[in-house]
C-alpha positions as CSV (number, residue, x, y, z in Angstrom):
1,M,162.9,100.9,128.2
2,N,164.2,102.4,131.4
3,K,162.4,102.1,134.8
4,S,161.3,105.7,134.9
5,V,159.4,105.3,131.6
6,F,157.9,102.0,132.6
7,F,156.6,103.3,135.9
8,K,155.2,106.3,134.0
9,I,153.2,103.8,131.9
10,L,152.1,101.9,135.0
11,K,150.8,105.2,136.4
12,L,149.0,106.0,133.1
13,T,147.3,102.6,133.0
14,L,146.5,102.3,136.7
15,P,142.8,103.5,136.3
16,I,142.4,100.9,133.6
17,F,143.8,98.3,135.9
18,F,141.1,99.0,138.4
19,G,138.5,99.3,135.7
20,Y,139.4,96.1,133.9
21,I,139.7,94.1,137.2
22,S,136.2,95.4,138.3
23,I,134.5,94.4,135.1
24,G,136.7,91.4,134.1
25,I,135.8,89.6,137.4
26,P,132.1,89.8,136.7
27,F,132.6,88.6,133.2
28,G,134.5,85.5,134.5
29,L,131.6,84.9,137.0
30,M,129.1,85.1,134.1
31,V,131.0,82.6,132.2
32,T,131.0,79.9,134.9
33,N,127.4,80.9,135.9
34,A,126.3,80.1,132.3
35,G,127.7,76.6,132.8
36,Y,131.0,76.9,131.0
37,A,134.5,75.9,132.3
38,W,136.6,78.6,133.9
39,Y,139.2,78.5,131.1
40,I,136.6,79.6,128.5
41,A,136.7,83.0,130.1
42,L,140.5,83.1,129.6
43,L,140.3,81.8,126.1
44,M,137.7,84.3,125.1
45,S,139.7,87.1,126.7
46,L,142.9,86.1,124.9
47,V,141.3,85.7,121.5
48,M,138.4,88.3,121.5
49,Y,139.6,90.9,124.0
50,T,136.6,93.1,123.8
51,G,134.7,93.7,127.0
52,T,131.4,94.7,125.4
53,G,131.6,91.9,122.8
54,Q,132.5,89.3,125.4
55,Y,129.6,90.2,127.7
56,I,127.2,90.2,124.7
57,A,128.7,86.9,123.4
58,I,128.3,85.0,126.5
59,G,124.8,86.2,127.0
60,M,123.8,85.1,123.4
61,F,125.6,81.7,123.7
62,A,123.7,81.1,126.9
63,A,120.5,82.1,125.2
64,G,121.1,79.7,122.4
65,A,121.5,82.4,119.7
66,N,122.7,81.3,116.2
67,L,126.2,82.0,115.1
68,A,125.1,84.4,112.3
69,S,123.3,86.7,114.7
70,I,126.3,86.7,117.1
71,M,128.6,87.7,114.3
72,V,126.3,90.5,113.1
73,I,126.0,92.0,116.5
74,Q,129.7,91.8,117.2
75,A,130.5,93.4,113.9
76,L,128.1,96.3,114.6
77,V,129.3,96.7,118.2
78,G,132.9,96.8,117.1
79,I,132.4,99.1,114.1
80,R,133.6,102.0,116.1
81,H,137.1,100.6,116.0
82,I,137.4,101.5,112.4
83,F,137.3,105.1,113.4
84,Y,139.7,104.5,116.2
85,G,142.2,102.9,113.8
86,L,141.9,105.7,111.2
87,S,142.6,108.4,113.9
88,L,145.7,106.6,115.0
89,I,147.3,106.0,111.6
90,T,149.9,108.8,112.3
91,K,150.7,107.5,115.8
92,F,151.1,104.0,114.6
93,K,153.2,104.9,111.5
94,D,156.6,104.0,113.1
95,T,155.6,101.3,115.5
96,G,157.2,98.5,113.4
97,R,156.5,95.0,114.6
98,W,154.3,96.2,117.4
99,K,151.7,97.4,114.9
100,P,149.7,94.1,114.6
101,F,149.4,93.7,118.3
102,L,148.5,97.5,118.7
103,I,145.7,97.0,116.2
104,F,144.4,93.9,118.0
105,A,144.7,95.4,121.5
106,L,142.9,98.7,120.7
107,T,140.1,98.9,123.2
108,D,138.1,102.0,124.2
109,E,140.2,102.6,127.2
110,T,143.5,101.9,125.6
111,Y,142.5,104.2,122.7
112,A,141.7,107.0,125.2
113,V,145.2,106.7,126.9
114,L,147.1,106.6,123.5
115,C,145.3,109.7,122.3
116,S,146.3,111.6,125.4
117,V,150.0,110.7,125.6
118,D,153.1,111.4,123.6
119,V,156.2,109.3,123.2
120,P,159.0,110.3,125.6
121,K,162.0,111.9,124.0
122,G,164.5,109.4,122.8
123,M,162.1,106.5,122.9
124,K,160.6,104.6,119.9
125,P,156.8,104.7,119.7
126,G,156.4,100.9,119.2
127,P,157.7,99.8,122.6
128,F,156.0,102.8,124.4
129,Y,152.5,102.4,122.9
130,G,152.9,98.5,122.9
131,T,153.7,98.4,126.6
132,I,150.5,100.4,127.3
133,A,148.4,98.1,125.2
134,A,150.1,95.0,126.7
135,L,149.5,96.0,130.3
136,D,145.9,96.7,129.6
137,Y,145.5,93.3,127.9
138,F,147.1,91.7,130.9
139,Y,144.7,93.5,133.3
140,W,141.6,92.3,131.4
141,N,142.8,88.7,131.2
142,L,143.7,88.8,134.9
143,G,140.3,90.1,135.9
144,A,138.4,87.5,133.7
145,T,140.5,84.7,135.0
146,I,140.1,85.7,138.7
147,G,136.4,85.8,138.2
148,A,136.1,82.6,136.4
149,V,138.1,80.7,138.9
150,A,136.2,82.2,141.8
151,G,133.0,81.4,140.1
152,S,133.9,77.8,139.6
153,L,134.9,77.4,143.3
154,I,132.4,79.6,145.1
155,K,128.7,80.1,144.7
156,I,128.3,83.9,144.1
157,S,125.1,85.9,143.4
158,L,125.3,87.7,140.1
159,D,122.5,90.2,140.9
160,G,123.5,93.5,139.4
161,V,126.9,92.3,138.1
162,D,126.0,92.8,134.5
163,F,125.8,96.5,135.2
164,A,129.5,96.8,135.8
165,L,130.4,97.3,132.2
166,T,127.6,100.0,131.8
167,A,129.0,101.8,134.8
168,L,132.5,101.9,133.3
169,F,131.3,103.2,130.0
170,A,129.3,105.9,132.0
171,V,132.5,107.0,133.8
172,I,134.5,107.1,130.4
173,L,131.7,109.1,128.8
174,V,131.7,111.7,131.7
175,E,135.5,112.0,131.5
176,Q,135.5,112.4,127.6
177,V,132.7,115.0,127.7
178,S,134.4,117.0,130.4
179,S,137.6,117.0,128.5
180,S,136.3,117.6,125.0
181,K,133.2,119.7,125.8
182,D,131.6,118.1,122.9
183,F,128.0,117.1,123.8
184,V,126.9,116.1,120.3
185,P,128.0,112.5,120.3
186,P,126.5,111.5,123.7
187,T,123.4,113.4,122.9
188,I,123.0,111.4,119.6
189,G,123.7,108.2,121.4
190,I,121.0,108.9,124.1
191,A,118.5,109.9,121.6
192,A,119.2,106.9,119.3
193,A,118.7,104.5,122.3
194,V,115.5,106.1,123.4
195,L,114.1,106.1,119.9
196,A,115.0,102.4,119.3
197,A,113.5,101.5,122.6
198,F,110.3,103.3,121.7
199,L,110.0,101.8,118.3
200,E,110.6,98.3,119.6
201,R,108.0,98.8,122.4
202,Q,105.4,100.0,119.9
203,G,105.9,96.8,117.9
204,I,107.1,98.7,114.8
205,F,110.3,96.6,114.8
206,P,110.6,93.0,116.0
207,Q,111.5,92.3,119.6
208,G,115.3,91.8,120.4
209,N,116.5,94.3,117.7
210,M,116.9,97.4,119.9
211,L,120.7,97.3,119.9
212,L,120.8,97.1,116.1
213,L,118.3,99.9,115.8
214,A,120.1,102.2,118.2
215,L,123.5,101.5,116.4
216,A,122.0,102.2,113.0
217,F,120.3,105.4,114.2
218,G,123.4,106.6,116.0
219,I,125.8,106.0,113.2
220,A,123.5,107.7,110.6
221,A,123.0,110.7,112.9
222,L,126.8,111.0,113.6
223,V,127.6,110.9,109.9
224,L,125.0,113.7,109.2
225,A,126.3,115.7,112.1
226,K,129.9,115.3,110.9
227,Q,129.0,116.4,107.3
228,H,127.1,119.4,108.7
229,R,130.1,120.5,110.7
230,L,132.4,120.1,107.8
231,R,130.1,122.3,105.6
232,R,130.1,125.0,108.3
233,E,133.9,125.0,108.6
234,N,134.3,125.2,104.9
């Protein structure tokens, strides 16, 4: 890979660098604030590498949730990656030995970048896509480690810190809607969340299941919307 291509990749991933540092540091702080050693944040980031999943996991660990509940929540939260992978089958076709890492490192932000770029002429897709994913992976681990080390050395207030990930997703949502002009998915997501919150508050479903309800409603509505669109196109 020549320098010009590498610096092009750096430029492409620069927004993700700032995003991952800004939400990775709070995650590291949350880990140490929950009473865990700083290296747990790095270990989780290296092995799990899922911002949403890691935030949820550390909260559930701290609350004493059982392993089965954690596994179910993680599976439901990460189910969207199935569709990410299906849409990238063609792009990953000739990535060779990079493919396993690309599958592992497929986050929301990396997916957004991979979908918006093409491999430069004369370069193989594996190293190009792999470098994008590897840099993003490094950014996240760097942010989490900085936060965890800082949290173990300095007493820091975490008021409002847990909103960092929500803020990043809000920014990504605005960017994707503005580029695609498709308001159906975000509308379904908002409606599903509101419905789940209402049903839980009314006592129709047990407390603590709002996320599961919202995901179930959202996935069902998206499937129905997709089928309706396909019938109209045919």
